[in-house]
C-alpha positions as CSV (number, residue, x, y, z in Angstrom):
1,M,2.9,-11.4,-27.8
2,T,4.8,-8.2,-27.0
3,R,3.3,-4.7,-26.7
4,P,5.0,-3.7,-30.0
5,G,3.6,-6.8,-31.7
6,L,0.1,-5.9,-30.4
7,E,0.5,-2.4,-31.7
8,E,1.3,-3.8,-35.2
9,V,-1.7,-6.2,-35.0
10,A,-4.0,-3.3,-33.9
11,Q,-3.3,-1.5,-37.2
12,V,-5.1,-4.3,-39.2
13,A,-7.3,-6.3,-36.8
14,D,-10.0,-5.8,-34.2
15,G,-8.9,-8.6,-31.9
16,I,-6.6,-11.5,-31.1
17,G,-7.1,-15.2,-30.4
18,P,-4.3,-16.3,-28.2
19,A,-3.7,-19.7,-26.5
20,L,-4.8,-19.9,-22.8
21,K,-1.1,-20.1,-21.7
22,H,-0.5,-16.6,-23.1
23,I,-3.0,-15.1,-20.6
24,V,-2.6,-17.3,-17.5
25,A,0.9,-18.5,-16.9
26,G,-0.1,-20.8,-14.1
27,K,-0.4,-20.6,-10.4
28,T,2.3,-19.9,-7.8
29,N,1.6,-20.5,-4.1
30,G,-2.1,-20.6,-4.9
31,V,-2.1,-17.3,-6.8
32,L,-3.0,-17.1,-10.5
33,Q,-0.2,-15.6,-12.6
34,L,-1.9,-13.4,-15.2
35,T,0.2,-12.0,-18.0
36,E,-0.1,-8.4,-19.3
37,L,-1.6,-9.6,-22.7
38,V,-5.2,-8.7,-22.0
39,K,-4.3,-5.4,-20.5
40,H,-2.1,-4.4,-23.4
41,A,-4.6,-5.6,-26.0
42,H,-7.4,-3.6,-24.4
43,E,-5.3,-0.5,-24.2
44,L,-5.0,-0.8,-28.0
45,K,-8.8,-1.4,-28.4
46,L,-8.3,-5.1,-29.4
47,E,-10.7,-7.7,-28.2
48,V,-9.3,-10.9,-26.7
49,H,-10.9,-14.3,-27.4
50,P,-8.6,-17.1,-26.2
51,Y,-8.8,-20.8,-27.3
52,T,-9.7,-23.6,-26.7
53,F,-11.7,-24.2,-23.6
54,R,-12.2,-28.0,-23.2
55,A,-13.6,-29.9,-20.2
56,D,-11.3,-32.9,-21.0
57,E,-8.1,-30.8,-21.2
58,L,-8.2,-28.5,-18.2
59,P,-5.0,-26.7,-17.2
60,S,-3.6,-27.6,-13.8
61,Y,-4.9,-24.3,-12.2
62,A,-8.6,-25.1,-12.9
63,S,-10.7,-28.0,-11.5
64,S,-13.7,-27.5,-13.8
65,L,-14.7,-25.9,-17.1
66,E,-16.8,-23.4,-15.1
67,E,-13.8,-22.5,-13.0
68,L,-11.8,-21.9,-16.2
69,F,-14.5,-19.7,-17.5
70,T,-14.5,-17.7,-14.2
71,I,-10.7,-17.3,-14.4
72,F,-10.7,-16.0,-17.9
73,L,-14.0,-14.1,-18.2
74,Q,-14.1,-12.6,-14.7
75,Q,-10.5,-12.4,-13.5
76,A,-8.4,-12.0,-16.6
77,G,-11.1,-9.9,-18.4
78,V,-11.2,-11.5,-21.8
79,D,-14.0,-10.5,-24.2
80,G,-15.1,-13.9,-25.4
81,L,-13.6,-17.4,-25.9
82,F,-13.4,-20.4,-28.2
83,T,-14.8,-23.6,-26.6
84,D,-15.7,-27.1,-27.6
85,H,-18.7,-26.7,-25.2
86,P,-20.7,-23.7,-26.4
87,D,-23.8,-24.8,-24.4
88,R,-21.8,-24.6,-21.2
89,G,-20.1,-21.4,-22.2
90,A,-23.4,-19.7,-23.0
91,A,-25.0,-20.9,-19.8
92,F,-22.0,-19.5,-17.8
93,V,-22.3,-16.1,-19.5
94,R,-26.1,-16.0,-18.9
95,A,-25.6,-16.9,-15.2
96,H,-22.7,-14.4,-14.7
97,P,-23.6,-11.2,-16.7
98,R,-20.9,-8.5,-16.8
99,T,-21.6,-5.0,-15.7
100,P,-20.2,-2.2,-18.0
């Protein structure tokens, strides 16, 4: 989603739910390639809750569901997420509290 598209969404919504690939484009030479989507959404006061975190469908840049949670919640800075494993997501958030 482009910045102008996000500006339009921000007029009528409080957040967006993009696919994982719209936030992390992959890994190049061992370095995660984050898009600007979260940054732009947050600048417009939109929350970002990507989908769907599944242990049986990990992207190539993550070796576990917990690593995927780390990438998105701690490195990419998303606000929440959609997962088929809410018990593991809640346990991760409890074990890794964010500081304001």
